[in-house]
N, C-alpha and C positions, 0 to 999 in steps of 0.2 A: 563579512559574508563571503562564503566560499562558492566558487563555481563548481557544480557537481557534474557538468558535462551533458546535461539534458536541458532542453529549452522549456523550463517551467517557471511559474511566477514564484519568486522567493518570498518566504514569510516576512511579515512586517515586524513581528515581535522577536525579541532576543531570548535565547535560552542558554542554560549552562549544562545541557544534557550531553554526556560523553558519547551517546549513540545518535546524535543528530547529524545528518549529512551536511547541513548548511553551516552550523556553528561549531562543529568539531571535526575530527579527522576520519569519520566513518566512510570508507570507500563504497560507492554503489556501482554495480555493473550488471550486465545481463538483461533480463526481461523487464519490461515496463508493462504492468497490467492495470486494468481499471475495474472498479467494482463499487458496491454499496456497503457501508458499514452496518453490520447487523448486531454487534455486541461491543460494548466498551467498558465492561466491568473490571477488567484487569488493569493493573497499574502500568500506564504508558504503553498499553497494547490494545489493539482493536482486532476484531475478526471481520474480514472483508468477504462478501459473497460475490463470486464471479459467475455470471450466467453465460452459457455458450451452447452451440448446437453441434450435435454429433450425427454424421451421416450413417444410416443403416442400409447397406447394399441390398440386403434381402428384400426389403420393403420399398426401396427406392425413395426413401423419405428421410427427413431429419428429425431427431428427437431433442427435446430440451434437457440440458443437464446443468448442474451447478457444482461449484466447489467452494469450500471455506478455507481461507488463507489467513493465518495469524500474522499480523504486521506490527512493527514498533511504531508508536504514535508519539513523535516528539512534542514537548510542551509548546513549542512555537507554532505548531500547526493545530494541535488539539481537535482532531476530527471527532464528531459525535454520531450517534445512531441516525441513520437515514441519509447521510451525506454521501455523495459520489466522490471517490478519491482515486488518485493514481498512486500505485505502489511500485517500488523498484527493488530488485534483488540486491542483497548485500551478504556479507559474511554471516554465519550463524551466530545469533545473539543469545539464543537459548535452545532448548530441546526442540521447540516447535516454531520458533520465530527466525525466518531467514529473509524477510522483506521489511521495508521501511516505507512509511507514508511520505511522499514527496510533494503532494499538492492536493488541495481540495478543488475538485472540478466545479466549474460554474454550471448550475442547473438552469 
């Protein structure tokens, strides 16, 4: 088990995925985001919805916004739809995947 440099609970299961930050050599760096898994149809990839507020100066109010981020889902974590997850930035793994799931958050 490798220390990835962030205080998260490491997964209990072992995996042989070359893009797993815990059981392989994938470096993680940069932003740590939290969101909810909305799609898990792709192989080892999930889509995470991140909700946030944006301030609109004209109306002196906040508006709700969201973004969808594709993230690699290692087999040792295997997050499914509806679960809260933490994702962290990594090197580009494909055209749209530059994040990896590092922890399932406790709800």
